[in-house]
C-alpha positions, 0 to 999 in steps of 0.5 A, spaced: 482 444 501 487 448 506 484 455 502 477 453 503 478 451 510 481 458 511 476 461 508 470 458 512 474 460 518 475 467 516 467 467 515 466 464 522 470 469 525 466 475 521 460 472 524 462 471 531 464 479 530 458 481 528 454 477 533 458 481 539 458 488 536 450 487 535 450 486 543 452 493 543 447 495 538 442 493 542 445 496 548 445 503 545 438 502 542 434 499 548 431 506 550 429 507 543 422 506 540 420 499 538 419 501 531 426 505 530 429 499 534 427 494 529 429 498 523 436 499 526 437 492 528 434 489 521 439 494 517 445 492 521 444 485 519 442 486 512 449 490 512 453 485 515 450 479 511 452 483 505 459 484 507 459 476 509 457 475 502 461 480 498 467 476 502 465 470 499 465 472 492 471 476 492 475 470 489 470 470 483 470 477 482 476 477 477 473 471 473 467 475 472 470 481 469 467 485 475 468 493 473 475 495 477 471 501 479 465 497 482 470 492 485 475 497 488 469 501 492 465 496 494 471 492 497 474 499 500 467 500 504 466 493 506 473 493 509 472 500 512 466 497 515 470 491 518 475 495 520 470 500 524 468 494 528 475 491 529 477 498 532 470 499 536 471 492 539 476 494 545 471 498 548 466 493 548 471 488 551 473 493 556 465 493 558 465 486 559 471 485 563 468 491 567 461 487 568 465 480 569 469 484 575 463 487 578 459 480 578 465 477 581 465 482 586 458 482 587 458 474 588 464 475 593 460 480 598 453 477 597 455 469 597 448 467 598 444 466 592 437 467 596 440 474 597 441 476 590 435 479 587 432 476 580 433 483 577 440 485 579 444 483 573 449 487 571 447 491 564 452 493 559 455 501 559 451 505 554 457 510 555 462 505 553 458 502 547 456 509 544 464 510 545 466 504 541 461 505 536 462 513 535 470 511 534 469 506 529 464 510 525 469 516 525 474 511 522 469 509 517 467 516 515 475 518 514 475 512 509 469 515 505 472 522 506 479 519 503 476 517 496 477 524 494 484 525 495 486 519 491 488 524 485 490 530 490 498 530 488 503 533 493 510 535 491 515 534 496 521 538 495 528 535 498 535 538 498 540 532 499 547 533 500 553 529 498 561 530 499 562 526 493 557 529 488 561 531 482 561 539 482 557 539 475 551 536 479 551 541 484 543 543 483 541 537 479 534 536 480 532 528 480 524 527 480 521 521 483 515 518 482 513 511 484 507 506 484 503 509 478 498 503 478 494 505 472 489 499 473 486 503 478 485 509 475 478 512 473 479 519 472 484 521 466 483 528 466 486 528 474 492 524 472 493 529 466 493 534 471 499 530 475 503 529 469 502 537 468 505 538 475 511 534 474 513 537 467 512 544 471 518 542 475 523 542 470 527 536 472 533 534 470 532 527 470 525 523 472 526 516 475 520 511 476 521 506 481 516 501 479 509 498 479 506 501 473 500 496 473 496 492 478 497 486 474 496 486 466 500 490 461 493 492 458 492 497 464 497 502 462 494 502 454 489 508 456 494 512 459 500 511 455 499 518 451 499 521 458 505 518 461 509 519 454 508 527 456 513 526 461 519 530 459 526 531 463 533 534 460 536 527 461 531 523 460 526 518 463 528 512 466 524 506 470 524 499 473 519 494 475 516 493 481 512 487 484 506 488 481 509 489 474 510 481 474 503 479 474 504 474 480 497 476 483 493 475 477 490 468 476 493 466 469 489 461 466 495 457 464 497 456 471 494 449 471 496 443 474 501 442 468 505 448 470 505 447 477 508 440 476 514 444 472 514 449 478 515 443 483 520 440 479 524 446 479 523 448 486 521 455 485 515 459 482 515 460 475 512 464 470 507 461 465 507 463 458 501 468 458 505 471 464 511 472 461 508 475 455 504 480 459 511 482 462 514 482 455 508 487 453 509 491 459 516 492 457 514 494 450 509 499 453 515 503 457 519 503 451 513 506 447 512 512 452 520 514 451 522 511 458 529 507 458 528 501 463 534 499 467 532 492 470 539 489 473 542 494 468 546 501 469 548 507 465 551 514 466 548 521 466 553 526 464 553 533 465 559 538 463 564 533 462 562 529 469 558 523 470 554 519 475 552 512 475 544 510 475 543 503 477 536 500 476 534 493 479 528 488 478 524 487 484 528 485 490 525 484 497 528 483 504 521 480 505 520 472 504 513 473 502 515 477 496 519 474 490 525 477 488 527 477 481 533 482 481 541 482 481 544 488 484 551 485 483 550 485 475 546 491 475 552 495 479 558 492 476 558 497 470 558 503 474 562 500 480 568 506 478 563 511 478 564 516 484 557 517 485 551 512 484 543 512 485 540 506 485 532 505 483 530 499 487 522 498 488 522 495 495 525 499 501 526 493 505 532 491 500 536 497 503 537 493 510 537 486 507 543 488 502 544 495 499 547 498 506 551 492 508 554 490 501 554 496 497 556 502 501 558 506 495 551 507 493 549 514 495 542 514 494 537 509 493 530 511 491 524 506 493 516 506 493 512 500 494 509 501 501 504 507 499 505 509 506 499 504 506 495 510 503 493 511 511 496 515 516 498 521 520 503 526 518 504 532 521 510 536 524 514 532 529 509 526 528 508 521 523 504 514 523 501 509 519 500 502 520 505 500 515 510 502 519 509 495 523 511 492 517 516 496 514 522 500 518 523 505 512 516 506 509 515 514 507 520 519 506 528 520 507 532 515 511 540 516 512 545 511 515 552 511 515 553 516 509 547 513 505 541 515 504 534 512 502 528 516 500 521 512 500 516 515 495 509 515 497 506 513 491 503 516 485 497 512 484 493 507 489 491 500 489 485 496 493 483 502 497 481 508 492 483 513 496 488 517 501 487 519 508 493 523 511 498 520 506 497 523 499 500 521 492 507 524 492 511 527 486 518 528 489 523 533 487 530 532 490 535 537 489 542 534 489 547 539 493 555 538 493 558 539 500 
């Protein structure tokens, strides 16, 4: 009942937003011919009502087995148009505040109603209306442009120095990829080019930091041959991300009976189908030749020296994500290692636990945020809306001798594109100081 109320409220807000934006549309078309004005007004309402209907249908799209490519692109266009309207909203509000102030001023200076001409109503500003529509349209156009960037892989090279790095590992190349989200892919040839780009870098070690799929293990099956081609001298290691557990998929056996079990346990439990899906996904990792480290660790040996490599299941510092991992269990086997690398999918884990409880973890590799697949990154300036949610959202962070690198993601989810934040392949060269 609560969900239905929330959905109805959301749709009402969308309708009110459409009605408000329409006033600006009327303003900028007031001088147009009646025929053209009618075309624009009708087109506006056809598109707006289509978006309303789409959002009403969203909960049923998966059950109808809607093609991923259709669902993603339609969703992106609808959300893009909604964002364009929201971005333009402040300009219309400023205009209405201006009109209100002028109206009040006019009333104060001309108190007698008989002195006010009937036709002296304060009109909307055409300039502000056009400005709001123009900025909103620019945002929408940018999102459309971003569709072509989703396979535009960018190699980011970093040299990271550590005083306690064993001398044998000076120059050791660690390649990180994260957030593959294979269920979103529609162009296998483009993904193959990305894998070829990785192999050309000839890394010593490849680390994948979670989210191989969007929800279901079967999503990776058409791409297993592609990712099996990843090669590194010391192997390919992986761990799980929040999407890999299938928590966002409507499993048929998440029924009332299962919910009763969860209520008795006082926590969310995997359904049998969900657990089978996770087991299948782990097998896919193994089939591709990847070694999973889920609350586990190992040592990487080179010329008689070793470093510790740790992998945890998803652990989040945010309450809206389920944490599955146990860093203490994973860390213990390599506690005596002089240098440690941790794979932990969610970067919020760094502040919530790693820095305070495990100061001997030298380098943490994370992903998860995708840089929101939207933002601006130019020399001296970086911005993305995701920074309002995640303190560490892309690139390198350092504090008290520890380092965190947040990969921007190899794949994409939801919005089938990238604007300003390109899909990333990270090559980290370890250096001894």
